[in-house]
C-alpha positions as CSV (number, residue, x, y, z in Angstrom):
1,X,-41.4,9.6,-13.9
2,X,-41.2,11.7,-10.5
3,X,-41.2,8.8,-7.9
4,X,-38.2,7.4,-10.7
5,X,-36.5,10.7,-10.2
6,X,-36.6,11.0,-6.2
7,X,-36.1,7.0,-6.1
8,X,-32.8,7.5,-7.5
9,X,-31.7,10.9,-6.5
10,X,-32.6,8.6,-3.1
11,X,-30.8,5.8,-4.1
12,X,-28.0,7.1,-5.8
13,X,-27.0,9.4,-2.8
14,X,-27.8,6.9,-0.1
15,X,-25.1,4.5,-2.8
16,X,-22.8,7.8,-2.5
17,X,-21.9,8.0,0.6
18,X,-22.0,3.8,1.7
19,X,-19.0,4.0,-1.6
20,X,-17.1,7.0,-0.1
21,X,-17.1,4.8,3.1
22,X,-15.8,2.2,2.0
23,X,-13.8,3.8,0.3
24,X,-12.1,5.9,3.2
25,X,-12.8,2.8,5.1
26,X,-10.2,1.1,2.4
27,X,-7.2,3.3,1.8
28,X,-7.9,5.1,5.1
29,X,-8.4,3.0,8.2
30,X,-10.5,0.4,8.9
31,X,-12.6,1.5,11.4
32,X,-14.5,4.1,9.3
33,X,-16.2,2.4,8.4
34,X,-18.8,1.6,11.2
35,X,-17.6,4.2,11.9
36,X,-18.5,7.0,9.0
37,X,-21.4,5.0,7.4
38,X,-23.8,4.7,10.3
39,X,-24.4,8.9,10.2
40,X,-27.2,9.5,9.7
41,X,-26.8,12.9,8.5
42,X,-23.9,12.6,6.2
43,X,-26.6,10.2,4.4
44,X,-28.7,13.2,4.1
45,X,-25.6,15.3,3.2
46,X,-25.5,12.8,0.4
47,X,-28.7,13.2,-1.2
48,X,-28.9,16.7,-0.8
49,X,-26.2,17.0,-3.2
50,X,-27.2,14.3,-5.3
51,X,-30.5,16.3,-5.7
52,X,-28.6,18.5,-8.0
53,X,-28.6,15.6,-10.7
54,X,-31.9,16.4,-12.2
55,X,-31.2,20.1,-12.7
56,X,-27.6,19.7,-14.0
57,X,-29.0,16.8,-16.7
58,X,-31.4,18.7,-17.5
59,X,-30.0,22.1,-18.1
60,X,-26.9,20.1,-19.7
61,X,-27.6,17.4,-22.5
62,X,-24.5,14.3,-23.1
63,X,-21.4,13.6,-21.7
64,X,-21.3,17.3,-21.1
65,X,-23.5,17.2,-18.3
66,X,-21.9,13.9,-16.2
67,X,-18.7,15.9,-16.6
68,X,-20.3,19.2,-14.6
69,X,-22.4,16.6,-12.5
70,X,-19.3,14.6,-11.3
71,X,-17.0,18.4,-10.5
72,X,-20.2,19.2,-8.7
73,X,-20.3,16.4,-6.2
74,X,-17.0,16.1,-6.1
75,X,-16.2,20.0,-5.2
76,X,-19.4,20.9,-3.2
77,X,-19.4,17.7,-1.1
78,X,-15.2,18.9,-0.7
79,X,-15.5,21.9,-0.2
80,X,-18.2,21.8,3.3
81,X,-16.5,19.0,4.4
82,X,-12.8,21.3,4.4
83,X,-14.6,25.2,5.1
84,X,-17.7,24.1,6.9
85,X,-17.6,21.1,9.1
86,X,-13.3,21.5,9.3
87,X,-12.1,17.9,8.0
88,X,-8.3,17.9,8.5
89,X,-7.7,15.4,6.6
90,X,-5.9,17.0,3.2
91,X,-7.6,18.1,0.7
92,X,-6.1,15.4,-2.1
93,X,-8.3,12.9,0.6
94,X,-10.9,14.8,1.0
95,X,-11.3,15.3,-2.7
96,X,-10.8,11.1,-3.7
97,X,-12.8,9.9,-1.2
98,X,-15.7,12.8,-2.5
99,X,-14.8,11.9,-6.2
100,X,-16.1,8.8,-4.6
101,X,-19.4,9.6,-3.8
102,X,-20.0,11.2,-7.2
103,X,-19.1,8.3,-9.3
104,X,-21.3,5.7,-7.2
105,X,-24.0,8.7,-7.5
106,X,-24.3,9.0,-10.5
107,X,-24.0,5.8,-11.8
108,X,-27.0,5.1,-9.6
109,X,-28.6,8.1,-11.1
110,X,-28.5,7.0,-14.6
111,X,-29.2,3.1,-14.2
112,X,-32.6,4.3,-11.5
113,X,-33.5,6.7,-14.6
114,X,-33.0,5.4,-17.7
115,X,-32.2,6.3,-20.8
116,X,-34.7,9.7,-20.5
117,X,-33.2,13.2,-19.3
């Protein structure tokens, strides 16, 4: 069970990070995919944020857990990007791209973990 949860966090965080890079390439600049997808630190940060999912689902049951997870996985990376890393992109763009990360991360996490909480 613990291995499955760890696998879900790692796969979810990595898939979300890759989806974020793909969305940036699709909506902003196609050259961004190669630059963003090849940075290992982005995957580490994505997996670190995804590590909050088991805690969220442990504390908040049902659909409310998914809503809280989407909010946290959208807002926390956005705050890090804008305030910590000094991203020059507009807030709306950063929030939209990180929502893609959050949604894909959550979907992959739930698929790997399965029906159990």
